[in-house]
C-alpha positions as CSV (number, residue, x, y, z in Angstrom):
1,X,116.8,114.1,106.7
2,X,118.4,111.7,105.2
3,X,117.4,112.3,101.7
4,X,118.8,116.1,101.9
5,X,122.2,114.7,103.4
6,X,122.4,112.1,100.0
7,X,121.7,114.5,97.6
8,X,123.8,117.1,99.2
9,X,126.8,114.2,99.0
10,X,125.9,113.4,95.6
11,X,125.7,117.2,94.6
12,X,129.3,117.7,95.6
13,X,130.8,114.2,94.2
14,X,133.5,115.0,91.7
15,X,132.7,114.1,88.2
16,X,134.3,111.2,87.1
17,X,135.4,111.2,83.2
18,X,134.4,107.4,82.2
19,X,135.1,107.4,78.3
20,X,135.7,110.1,75.8
21,X,135.7,110.1,71.9
22,X,136.0,112.4,68.7
23,X,134.8,112.0,65.4
24,X,131.5,111.1,66.0
25,X,128.5,111.9,64.0
26,X,125.6,113.6,65.4
27,X,122.4,113.5,63.3
28,X,121.4,116.5,62.0
29,X,124.0,117.7,63.9
30,X,127.4,116.8,62.5
31,X,130.9,116.3,63.8
32,X,131.9,116.1,67.7
33,X,133.0,115.0,70.4
34,X,130.8,112.8,73.0
35,X,131.9,112.6,76.5
36,X,130.8,110.3,79.4
37,X,131.1,111.4,82.8
38,X,129.7,108.8,86.0
39,X,127.1,112.1,86.3
40,X,126.1,113.1,82.5
41,X,126.2,112.0,78.7
42,X,127.6,115.4,76.2
43,X,127.9,116.0,73.0
44,X,130.2,119.1,72.2
45,X,129.8,119.3,68.0
46,X,133.7,120.2,66.5
47,X,134.5,124.1,66.1
48,X,135.6,125.4,62.3
49,X,136.8,128.4,61.3
50,X,134.4,131.1,61.8
51,X,132.7,129.1,65.3
52,X,133.0,127.7,68.2
53,X,132.4,124.4,69.7
54,X,128.7,124.4,70.8
55,X,127.3,122.3,73.8
56,X,124.7,120.5,71.8
57,X,123.3,118.0,74.3
58,X,124.6,117.5,78.7
59,X,122.3,114.5,80.0
60,X,122.0,113.4,83.3
61,X,122.3,109.5,83.3
62,X,119.2,109.5,85.6
63,X,117.5,110.6,82.7
64,X,118.4,108.4,79.8
65,X,115.9,106.3,79.6
66,X,117.7,103.9,76.8
67,X,121.3,103.2,75.5
68,X,121.1,101.3,72.4
69,X,124.1,100.4,70.5
70,X,124.0,98.7,66.5
71,X,127.2,97.3,66.3
72,X,126.5,96.7,62.6
73,X,126.2,100.0,61.8
74,X,128.2,101.5,64.2
75,X,125.4,103.6,66.0
76,X,123.8,104.7,69.5
77,X,121.0,105.8,70.1
78,X,120.2,107.6,73.0
79,X,117.2,108.7,74.5
80,X,116.4,110.4,77.9
81,X,113.4,112.8,79.4
82,X,113.9,116.2,79.1
83,X,113.7,118.7,81.9
84,X,109.7,119.4,80.7
85,X,109.8,115.1,80.9
86,X,109.5,114.9,77.1
87,X,111.1,112.6,75.3
88,X,114.4,113.3,73.2
89,X,116.0,111.0,70.9
90,X,119.5,111.8,69.6
91,X,121.4,109.3,66.7
92,X,124.9,108.8,66.8
93,X,127.2,107.7,64.4
94,X,130.2,105.8,66.4
95,X,133.9,105.4,64.7
96,X,134.9,101.9,65.0
97,X,137.5,100.5,67.2
98,X,137.7,99.9,71.4
99,X,137.8,103.1,72.1
100,X,133.7,102.8,70.8
101,X,133.3,99.9,72.4
102,X,134.4,100.6,75.7
103,X,132.6,103.2,76.0
104,X,129.5,102.1,75.1
105,X,130.3,99.3,77.9
106,X,130.6,101.9,80.1
107,X,127.6,103.7,79.4
108,X,126.0,100.9,80.1
109,X,128.0,100.2,83.2
110,X,127.0,104.2,84.4
111,X,123.0,104.2,83.5
112,X,123.0,100.4,85.9
113,X,124.7,102.2,88.7
114,X,122.5,105.1,88.4
115,X,119.3,103.8,88.0
116,X,120.5,101.5,90.9
117,X,121.0,104.0,93.1
118,X,117.8,105.5,92.7
119,X,116.3,102.8,93.4
120,X,118.3,102.2,96.7
121,X,117.4,106.2,97.0
122,X,113.8,105.9,96.6
123,X,114.2,103.0,99.3
124,X,116.2,104.8,102.2
125,X,112.9,107.4,101.7
126,X,110.4,105.1,102.1
127,X,112.7,103.2,104.7
128,X,112.7,106.7,106.5
129,X,109.3,108.0,106.4
130,X,108.5,104.5,108.4
131,X,110.7,104.9,110.6
132,X,108.5,108.3,111.7
133,X,105.7,106.2,111.6
134,X,106.9,103.5,113.8
135,X,108.5,105.9,116.9
136,X,105.2,108.6,116.2
137,X,103.2,105.2,116.8
138,X,105.9,104.0,119.9
139,X,105.3,107.2,121.8
140,X,102.0,107.0,121.4
141,X,101.0,103.5,122.5
142,X,103.7,104.0,125.7
143,X,101.5,107.3,126.8
144,X,98.4,104.9,126.8
145,X,99.2,102.4,128.2
146,X,100.6,104.6,130.9
147,X,97.9,107.1,130.9
148,X,95.8,103.4,131.7
149,X,98.0,102.7,134.7
150,X,97.3,106.8,135.9
151,X,93.0,106.1,136.3
152,X,93.4,102.7,137.3
153,X,95.1,105.1,140.2
154,X,91.8,106.7,140.1
155,X,89.6,104.1,139.0
156,X,88.4,106.0,136.5
157,X,87.2,102.3,133.9
158,X,85.9,104.6,131.5
159,X,89.1,106.2,131.1
160,X,90.5,103.8,131.2
161,X,88.8,102.2,128.5
162,X,89.8,105.2,126.4
163,X,92.6,105.3,126.4
164,X,92.3,101.2,125.8
165,X,90.5,102.0,122.6
166,X,93.0,104.9,121.3
167,X,96.2,101.7,122.4
168,X,94.1,99.9,120.3
169,X,93.8,101.3,117.0
170,X,97.7,102.1,117.2
171,X,99.0,98.6,117.7
172,X,97.1,98.2,114.6
173,X,98.9,100.7,112.8
174,X,102.1,99.5,114.0
175,X,101.1,95.6,112.8
176,X,99.8,97.3,109.6
177,X,102.9,98.9,109.3
178,X,105.3,95.9,109.5
179,X,107.0,97.7,112.2
180,X,105.7,94.7,115.2
181,X,102.5,92.5,116.1
182,X,101.9,93.3,119.6
183,X,97.8,93.2,118.9
184,X,97.9,90.2,120.3
185,X,98.8,91.6,123.9
186,X,96.6,94.3,123.6
187,X,93.7,92.2,123.1
188,X,94.5,90.0,126.0
189,X,94.4,93.3,127.7
190,X,90.9,94.6,126.7
191,X,89.7,91.0,128.0
192,X,91.5,91.9,132.0
193,X,90.1,95.2,131.7
194,X,86.6,94.0,131.2
195,X,86.9,92.1,134.2
196,X,87.7,95.3,136.6
197,X,90.6,93.5,137.6
198,X,92.7,96.2,138.6
199,X,95.9,94.2,139.8
200,X,95.5,91.4,136.2
201,X,95.4,95.0,134.2
202,X,98.0,96.7,135.4
203,X,100.5,93.2,135.4
204,X,99.1,93.5,131.5
205,X,99.8,96.8,131.0
206,X,103.9,95.5,132.5
207,X,103.6,92.9,129.8
208,X,103.2,94.9,126.6
209,X,105.5,97.6,127.8
210,X,107.8,94.7,127.8
211,X,107.7,93.0,124.6
212,X,107.5,96.2,122.7
213,X,111.1,97.2,124.1
214,X,112.2,93.7,124.0
215,X,110.9,93.5,120.1
216,X,112.9,97.1,119.3
217,X,116.3,95.8,121.4
218,X,116.1,92.5,119.4
219,X,114.1,92.7,116.5
220,X,114.9,95.2,113.1
221,X,112.5,95.4,110.7
222,X,111.7,92.1,108.1
223,X,110.5,93.4,105.1
224,X,112.3,92.5,102.1
225,X,112.2,96.4,100.4
226,X,114.5,97.0,103.8
227,X,117.5,94.5,104.0
228,X,119.7,96.0,101.5
229,X,119.7,99.4,103.6
230,X,121.8,99.7,106.6
231,X,119.1,100.1,108.9
232,X,121.5,101.1,112.3
233,X,124.1,102.9,110.8
234,X,121.2,105.4,108.2
235,X,122.2,109.0,108.7
236,X,118.2,109.9,109.4
237,X,116.1,108.1,111.7
238,X,117.7,104.6,112.4
239,X,115.9,101.5,114.6
240,X,118.0,102.2,118.0
241,X,117.2,106.4,118.0
242,X,113.0,104.4,118.8
243,X,114.4,102.5,121.1
244,X,115.4,105.6,123.3
245,X,112.3,107.8,122.0
246,X,110.7,104.5,124.3
247,X,112.5,104.9,127.2
248,X,112.0,108.7,127.0
249,X,108.0,107.9,126.1
250,X,107.9,105.6,128.9
251,X,109.8,107.7,131.6
252,X,108.6,111.0,131.1
253,X,104.7,109.9,131.2
254,X,105.2,108.6,134.2
255,X,106.2,111.4,135.7
256,X,102.7,112.8,135.8
257,X,102.1,109.5,137.9
258,X,105.0,109.7,140.1
259,X,103.6,113.7,141.0
260,X,100.0,112.7,141.9
261,X,101.6,110.2,144.0
262,X,104.0,112.4,146.1
263,X,106.7,110.1,144.7
264,X,110.2,112.3,144.8
265,X,112.3,109.8,144.7
266,X,111.1,108.5,142.3
267,X,111.3,111.9,140.6
268,X,114.0,112.9,141.3
269,X,115.6,109.3,140.1
270,X,113.8,109.8,136.7
271,X,114.7,113.7,135.9
272,X,118.6,113.0,135.3
273,X,118.0,110.1,132.9
274,X,115.2,112.0,131.4
275,X,117.3,114.4,130.2
276,X,120.0,111.9,129.1
277,X,118.4,110.5,127.0
278,X,116.5,114.3,126.0
279,X,120.2,115.0,125.3
280,X,120.9,111.6,122.7
281,X,117.8,112.1,120.9
282,X,118.2,116.2,120.0
283,X,121.9,114.9,118.3
284,X,119.3,112.8,116.5
285,X,116.4,114.5,115.7
286,X,115.9,118.2,114.4
287,X,114.5,119.5,117.4
288,X,113.5,123.2,119.0
289,X,115.9,124.1,121.5
290,X,114.8,124.1,124.6
291,X,116.4,123.4,128.3
292,X,118.3,120.5,129.0
293,X,118.1,119.0,126.1
294,X,121.1,120.0,124.4
295,X,124.1,118.2,124.6
296,X,126.0,121.0,125.9
297,X,123.5,120.9,129.0
298,X,123.2,117.4,129.3
299,X,125.2,117.7,133.2
300,X,122.6,120.6,134.1
301,X,120.1,120.2,136.6
302,X,116.7,119.2,135.2
303,X,113.7,120.9,136.4
304,X,110.0,118.9,135.4
305,X,109.8,122.3,133.4
306,X,112.2,121.7,130.9
307,X,111.7,117.7,130.6
308,X,108.0,118.9,129.6
309,X,109.4,120.9,127.3
310,X,111.5,118.3,125.8
311,X,109.4,116.1,125.2
312,X,106.4,118.5,123.3
313,X,109.5,119.3,121.0
314,X,110.0,115.9,120.6
315,X,106.5,114.7,120.3
316,X,106.4,118.3,117.6
317,X,109.2,116.8,115.6
318,X,107.4,112.9,115.7
319,X,104.5,114.2,114.3
320,X,105.4,116.2,111.7
321,X,107.6,114.5,110.4
322,X,105.8,111.2,110.3
323,X,103.4,113.6,108.2
324,X,100.3,113.3,111.1
325,X,98.2,116.6,110.5
């Protein structure tokens, strides 16, 4: 999502002329004008009595691999990759004077800035992939933990064991990706499940859910590669969005338990909250249009079926953006 936004912004940004130099000689071509903008470097061959000026090359600065200046001969050697990713070398003889020096200095700075922006863009793409995977894993692990609670009410310990195994795998994935480490809590939960003490299992599930919420609220990802990014205000998914995904997932997954226990008051209390969370998420996450999740319908009465539709749409979006088959 952020990738598309950044590309569109870059495309719409107006090119700014940084330097221009006449009487530049391009090897095997002749003299002409060398122009440098914040996006490109171009050489236009000078026209003659029977010929018009002709653009010999126009290179995006992101494709420039080398720009070497030889002060002793006043020459500039440009290397770049063409549209077929083949190496191209252009040798230019520059006129003496401050104008040539300023152009070379501007070229160096412009290429450095373009490369730096490319590095940041790559980091943004990687960060978005990390966030989507984290969001999906949070959705899955919360679903499994609440499922354990439902299975406890039926004393179906085989089902509890199966859900716990999946929760453990998801917790390990969160730790490996560097999002958060709840492995020790899931390990403690496993020990409690082995004791077949339902009350202790319930306490440990609650503690694990609270720990996930605390981690999302208090901590941003600490990986070195994310530190230069605006983690809370990115145009794509951000850490704050994952907090809302946690809130939605927890309340939504409890609905079936409240239905099973005929807790109508808890159902009535949860539905408007779920509608509000899904409305917030719908403004941040691309989801299929479903009743009860658009911002225009935030005040409309919410039903279990509309919340289920919103939840399915959210889960599909998380899975798709996380690259989960």
